[in-house]
C-alpha positions, 0 to 999 in steps of 0.5 A, a space after each residue: 088612224 090611232 094604232 096600239 103600240 105605235 108612237 108618233 112624233 115630228 123629226 127632221 131630214 134635209 128637207 124639213 119636218 117629217 111626221 113619223 109613226 113607228 112600232 114601239 115593239 113587235 112583240 104583238 105583231 103577226 103575219 097578218 099585221 106586220 110592223 110598219 113605219 109611216 113617214 109624211 114630209 110636212 112641207 109636201 103635205 101643205 104645198 101639194 094635194 094627194 100627198 101620200 105617206 111613205 110606208 115601210 115594213 121592216 123585218 124585225 126579229 128581236 121580239 124583246 126590243 123597245 124602239 124610241 127616239 127616231 132620226 133620219 140619216 142618209 135616206 134610212 130611218 134609225 130607231 134606238 133600242 131603249 135598253 140596249 146599245 143597238 140601233 135599228 136601221 131601215 132604208 126609205 128609198 130605192 131597191 133596198 126600201 124596207 131593208 132592215 139592219 141591226 147596227 151595234 154601237 161602239 164605246 169610246 177609247 176609254 170603253 165608255 158609252 151611254 148607260 142603257 138605263 137612262 129613261 130618256 134621250 133627246 137628240 138631233 142630227 148635226 152633219 155626220 154625228 148625233 148629239 144625244 142628251 141623256 137624263 133621268 136614269 132609272 136605277 140612280 134617279 139622282 145621276 146627273 144628265 150626260 151629253 154624248 156624241 154618236 159618230 154615224 160613220 163609225 157608230 162610235 160614242 164619245 162623251 162630252 163632260 157636261 156640268 151645268 151646276 145643279 140646274 140641269 134640265 130633266 123634266 119637259 126637256 127639249 133639245 133642238 137644232 134651230 133653222 140656222 144649223 150653227 144654233 141649237 137649244 136645250 130647255 127644260 125644268 131642273 126639278 129643284 123645288 127651291 129654284 127661282 127659275 125652275 125652267 132653264 134655256 141653254 143655247 148651243 152654238 155649233 161650228 165646223 169643229 166645235 160646239 159651244 153651250 151658253 146659259 141665258 141666265 148667268 148662273 155659274 156653271 162649267 162645261 168641261 172638255 176631255 182630257 186632250 183639249 181644254 179651252 176655258 172662257 168665263 161663261 163659255 167653253 168650246 168642245 171639239 167634236 173631231 179628235 
């Protein structure tokens, strides 16, 4: 059933696609109507009868938080706080089911982390990290998108310096890992009126220690690495994920 102030989306865990419904905020919730998170594994839904959803009732004290961009990692659901640097963690299974934690994320060695005024994040889980594509900054509409890594073991951010000439996707953006973990795709509209393609597709080839991004339409572009290592190819640049 439709619930006010809730969002529904498809995310992924190690078993496949998961339908999640979660509260955007808890500002209007009461004791008689506590916030809930629903999970439904779609593979179970299509292969069995009478599959029940997993329901959790997180205890959320921050009434001002606006939740978004859920993902699942090690039997917990994580929700970003849209305009803050914290992440909500809710245990899915076991004795701690429903246990809620507010986790702080930490800047990199240069004291940098994603600006909280980016309106949109697109992300996917890759082993023990999250790759996050931030775009459409509210206070600076012309600011270019940014590509970040969040290391989940330490909750530490690390920026990948990304330059995709002027064709960076900012509208109808989709950033997803393929069935084969070593490939992922970034797709979206660049918003440039005079751009002949308008829609651009980038392929990411992820390896054990690195990420490679290739533009299928071979316009000139750069994908630059941090200061301690640069590997330049004609159309491909390799980004080390682990220092």
